[in-house]
N, C-alpha and C positions, 0 to 999 in steps of 0.2 A: 289413137290408142297409146297409152303410156308404155314406155319401154321397160321390160322386166329384166333385171339382172339375172344372168344365167345361174340356175340352181337356187334361186331365192324367190320368195313369194312376190316381192316387188323390189324396185330400186329405191324405195323411200328410205332416207337416211335413218329415220327412227326405227323402221322395221328392220333394216340391216343391223343397226346397233343392238336391237333386242334379240336378233338371231344369235349374236355373239355373247351378249351379256345378260339376257333376260331370263335365264333359268333361275332356279331357287338358290344356287350356290356360287356361281362365278364371281359375283361382286363381293360376296362374303369372303372368299379366298383372297381376292385382291385387297379387300379391306384389312384382313389379318396380316398380309405381307406389308402393306403400306403403313398402317397405323400401329400395328402390334409388333412390327419388325420381326415377324415369325418367318424365318427363311428356310426352315427344315421341315420335311414331311411330318416327323413326330410332333414338332411344335404345332403345326397346322392342325394335326389330328387331335391332339390332346388339350390344346389351350383355347380352342374356339368356344365361345359362350353358347353357340348353337348345337354343339355336339355332332359334327359332320361324321358320317360313316366312312370307313376306310375305302370302300369301293367307289363311293361318290367322290371323295377327295381325289383319288387316283384319276378318275375320269375327268374331273374338272381341271386338274393340273395338266393333263394331256391336251384337253381342249384349249386351255389358255395358252399353252406352248404352241399349238397348231395355229392359233390366231395371232401369234407373236405379241402377246401381252405379257408373258413372262419367259424367262430363260432358265435353264437348269445347267449347272456346272458342277464338276466334282469338287468336293471339299478337300483342300490340300492337307487338312489336319486329320482327316478320317477317311479311310479308303472306301467305306461303304455308304457314306453320306453324300447327298447332293444339296447344293445351295440354290434356292430359287430367288430370282431377281426380277424386278419389274423392268419392262422396256419403256422407252419414251412414250409409246402409245398408252400404256397403263398409267404412267406418271401424269399424263395429260388428262386423266379422269379425275384428278383432285377437285377441280371446280364442280364437276358433276356430282361427286360424292358429297361435297360440302352442301350443295343445294338439296340433295336427297335427305341429308341429315337435318337441314333446316326445315324442310317440309315435314319430316317425321316428327321433329320437336314441336312443330306448330299444331299438327293435327292428330297425332297418335299418342297412346299412353306409354311414353318412354320412361325409363328409369333414370334418376338423376346421375348415377354413376356412369351408365353407358351412354348418356347423351352429353356429358360435359365436354368431351373432345369436339363434338359437333358445334357446341356453343362457342368454344374458344375460336374455332376456325371461322364460324359465322361472324362473330364479333370482330375478328381480326381483318376481315375483308380481303379483297383481291391481293393486296400486298403480302399478307401473311400466306395466302395460298401460293403465290409465286415463290416466296421464301421456302415454303415446304417443298414445292416441286424442285427447286434448286438443290435443297438438301437431299431429296430422294435421288436426284441425278448423281450426287456424290456417292451415296451409299450403294446404289444399284448399278450405276453405269460407270463409276470410277471417274466422274467428271471433276474438274477443279471448281471449287466454290467461288462464284463471282462476287466481288465486293465482300462485305462482312457477312452477308446472309442473315445477320441477327438483328439488324436495324435497332441497335441500342438496347435490346432486351437482355443481352448477356447470356442467353440460353438458346439452344437449337429449338426448332419447332417441335420435334419429337419429344425433347425433354420437357418443354412447356406443356404439351398434351399429356404426357405421363404424370407430371406433377399435379395438373388439374384433376386428373382421374384419381390419383392417390389421395388428394385432399378431399375429394367428394366421398370416397370410400371411408376415409377416417371420420368425416362429418356424419355420414350415415351410421357408422358403427357407434359413434358417440351419442347420437340422438336415440338409437335403439337401446343403448345401455341406460340412458336417462329415463326412458319410458318403462323399463322393467321394474317390477316391485322389489323393494329392497328390504 
């Protein structure tokens, strides 16, 4: 008989991962911290495309801290604010999130604006994912950037992702304006 991890349905690595990350919001919160650089509760609450409720956000932040995927520290510039940071465990989810994005782009009715970051990461391949993880380590863990981290592109991965998003938003707005009767 297979050994069952204490307090879990099974010791299967997929099951255990889903017990931590498989609810409707945990990966969305990690995504918003990781790709949107949303580090404060109010940003996470107000800037998420999906409109998370405050009680759910509070619960997920507690759960993610409990599972050591994020940390919370006082903001030195504001007494009542906390800064959320990714841990190494969360940073190592980058390839998983890239693959989820690639799968979604292939099989689901994604919007061009919200899928362009996934396309940039998918097209960039494992080297870009590693660069992004290194960049996240600097931002969230205070690590030193190893090498250039930019591999000749001249821009950080977060900057490239944001530029691609803004370009797609501008293109969509331009094509929407071109379609309207004048």
